[in-house]
N, C-alpha and C positions, 0 to 999 in steps of 0.2 A: 436666407437668413433669417436667423432665431431671435424671435424679439418679443418683449413683453413691455407690456404700460410702464411707462416712466415718465419723471417730470424734469429727468437731467439731460444728460448729454451723452453721447456713443463713447465707448472707448474700445479700442480694442486689444486683444487676448494677445498673448505672445504667438498662437497659434494663427493670427488676423483675421479670426472668425469675431464679429460683433457684438459684444455682452453688453447687456441696456441695466441699469442699475431698478430693478423692480419698485414697482411704485403701488401703495394700497392707494382705492378711491373711497373718497370721500363725500360726504354730503357737498363740500366746496369745492369740491375737484372734478365736475362732469367731464369724462374723459373725451381728448383730443386722440382718437385712437391712432396709436405706433401698433406693429405687429409684432409679436412674437410665438413663442413655440408652445402650445397648449396641448392638452392631455383630456383623454376621455375616457370614462370609465361608463360601461354601457347603458345608458340611461334607458337605451333601446331594447335592454335585454327580457328576454322572453318568459321570465318567470319574475312574480311577484314579490319571492325571497331571491336578494338580492347578494351577488358574491364579487370578493374584488377579482382582477383579470388573473390572470394565472401565469404572467412575465409580469418581473419587471425589467424596464431598458435601462442599460449599465449608464447611459447619458440620458437623463429622462429632459434635456434643453435642447434636442435636436433641431438645426435648422430646419425654419419652415421653409413650406415648396413655393413661395409667390413672392411678388414685387411690391412696390409702395401700394399702400390704397386710393381707391381714389374717392372723392369726396362728392360726387352728384350721386342723383339717386340713379340707377343701374336695373330696375325691374325687382329689387328686395320687397316682398310685401309682408312679410312675417316674421316674428321671433317666437320660436319654440324652446322655454324655458323648461333643463332636465336637473335631474341630478345623476351622478357619474356611475352610481351602486359599486364604485370604489372606496379604497382610502381616499384620504385629507391630501394626497399627493397626485400630481396631473402626471400620466400613464401615456406608453408611445398611443395605445388604443384609444384614449383619451383625444388624443391629440388628432385620431383619423377619422373619429366621428364626429368633433364638435368644431363650431369656427373658431369658440373661446371657453377655456376652462377658467374656473376660480377656484383657488386651491383654498384650503384649511384655513388659511392667515388672512385672506382676503385679496391675495393678489392675483390678477387676471393674468392668464396665459393663453397666446394663441394658437391656434390649429394650423394642421398641415395646409387646409384648404382654406382661402379667400371665400368671404359670403357669395360672390360674383359667382364662384366655381358651381353654386348649387339653381344657377337659371338653364334652364333647358335649352335641347336635348342634354339631358345626365347621361355620365359615361362611367360605367363602375369602377371603381379606384380615382377617380377622379373628381368626388366632391364629397363633401361631408353628408354619410348617409344617417343622419339621426332621428329620424322618424318615421315609420314605416309608413309609406307611400304620402308625403306631405315632406318633400324636401327639396322640389321644386323652389323656387324664388325664398325657401324659409331660410333664415339664421338659426343655430343651433348653439343655444349656450347651455352650458352645464355647471351644477357646484359640487367640488370632488366630494364626494363620500357618501352615506347611505350603506357600507357593505355590510350585508349578512343584516340588514332590517328587515322587518316584516310588518304588514298590516293588521295582519289579524294571527293572533294577539299582538297588539301594536309591541313593537321596539324598535328605537330608531340604532339600534347596533353601536359597536364601537366606536365609528367615526361621523353621528349625526351631523348634518349640514348646522349651521351658525348663524348667529343674528350678522356676524363680519361678513361675512358670505352674501347672504341677504342684500344686505346693506350695497358691498361691491355692484351686485346684481344690477340691483335697481338705479343706480348710476351708471353702470354699463348701456343697459337698455336705452335709459334716458338719452344718452349719445350717439347711441344707434337710430333710435326713433327720428332724432333730430337730421343723420345725415341722410337716411334713406326716405325722408317724409311719411315715416310708418304711423300711421295714426292710433294711439292708444286705446285700442277696444278689445271687446273679448274675443274677436274672432282673427285678431291680428297681434296680438300679444298675448301670448296661450301659453300653458304648460303644457306638459306632454299627458298630464291627466283628464284636462280639458278637450283634448284632439276630438277622442271619440262622442261624447255629449255634446258639442257644441258644433264639429266640424262633420259630423257624423261619418268618420274615415275610423275602422275597427281598429285598436291598438293591443288586442292581446292583453288588455288586463292592465294598462300601466297605472300607478298612483303618485308618480312625482310629477307636479309638486305639491301632492296634498296633506303633507304637513309642511307646518313652520316651525321653529325652534318657541318655547313657549306654550304649544298646545299638548294636551295630555294623549292625543291621540287623531290618527286624522281625520279630515271633515270633507265634506261636499266639495270638489276639486274647482269647481266654481267661483266659489263663496272664498276660496282660499287664493285663486286667481284675481278676485278684484280687491282684495286688501293689497296684493300685490300690483295692482296695475293704479292704484289708487295713490301707491307711493311713487313710482315712477311719473304721474302726473304731475305731483306735488314737486317732483327733482326739476320736473322741466318747467313748472313754475305754469303749469295749463291750469286753466280754473273752467269746471264744466259746470252746464247749468245745472239749478237744485231741479228735482222731482224725481221719481221712484224707477230704480233702473229695470230691463225686463227680467219678468221671472227667471229664478236659477232651474236649472233643470232638476226634476223630482230623483231623488234616490232612494229607491225601496226599502223597506228594511231588510237586514240579515235573514233568512229562512232558515231553519234547520229540521232534521229529523222529530217529528213532535207536535211540530208549529201545526194550528189550525186558523183557519178564516180566510177572509176573503183576499188578504195578499198571494197566499198560498194556489188559491185559486187562480188567481190571476197568472203566476208563475205554471203551475201545471197547465192551462190555456197554451200560452207562447210556446212552451217544450212539444207540447202536442202539435201545435202547427209546422212547429220547426223537424216533423216526423219522428220524435222521439216519445214512442208509445209509454204510457204509465196507467193505462186501463181507462178509469173511472176518475175525471175532474170533480173531485167532491172537498176540496179545501182541507183537505188531512195528508199531510207532509209523511209519510208512511215509507217503508221501504222499496215501492216500486216508483215513487216519485224521486228518491234518490237516486238509485239506478237511473232512474233517464238524466237527472241533473250533472251526475258523474260522465257517463256518456256524452252529454254537449259540452260538459269541460273539456273532455278528453279532443273531441273533433273542433272544438274551438281554441286548443292546446293553452289553456286556462290551467291551475291549479285543480285538481280534481280531488275536492276537498268533498263534496258530492253536500254543500250547505249554497244555496240562494244568495252570493254577495253582491257587493256593489259591481265587481268583475263582472260576474254570473247576468246581473241584471242589465246590466250595459249589452251585454252580447245577446242577450233574448230581445232587447228591445230595437237592439239594430235592424234597422230596414234591409231587406236584400242580404241578409246575413243566412 
């Protein structure tokens, strides 16, 4: 049965399929979650420049493949927030990969899989595969948008995520955290861009959600995540004790050919330690350093820019990588 978030009653179509009146989530209506068909644009795509799905389903509101929700905690321990890398519409591909997708107008649509489908052991095709090596016990939510977005030079593309979507995300997360008793902290309510620096699980340069509407460029993903988490706590009426947050993981500066100094020396040492020979570690970003950077990016399935950007730094600093 295909369902969307709604505040009204169900009605049957002439074909006897259940149709819901969609409902936009507001700060005054923390959702009691009904189910609905949802879409996913691959926030799990392998490149930082994003493209919409190649196919558009003839019927975007396909019946979901599950029954009613259960309102007790059943082992779901984490929420991972994405953007779909598609348009503002919800696609069939979106529904396969995320438990919930929020379209460009702020309507929450449910995916093909219930959150409980992501309890282990996972079987391919029978759960929402939204985050590399971090799907077990994780609820995946995506904001539809950011097709053709790029982090450097930054462009949000023709389908940027909107404040209406972010507001719906906040309310949805608040409801899910209540339902599954998930604490709102960095390790448990987390964006895809935070998975690698916070959980130390490599994600091939993901940057969703490191940008929010109103920002001129992407920021530190953990700091952006802190903004979203603060709004979720507010929606839940949670008061946290005053005091400093734990340190935000450092994101070193982007380096390119011609740069000199200690950050270059650090990058050279890391490249050398991972087996990418560049000759002398001298703090001078020359052609050999660039060639080593390109080789490392290729091996790590990152964009081969030759620059040491945030994604490359994260991969270099990842232990055991």
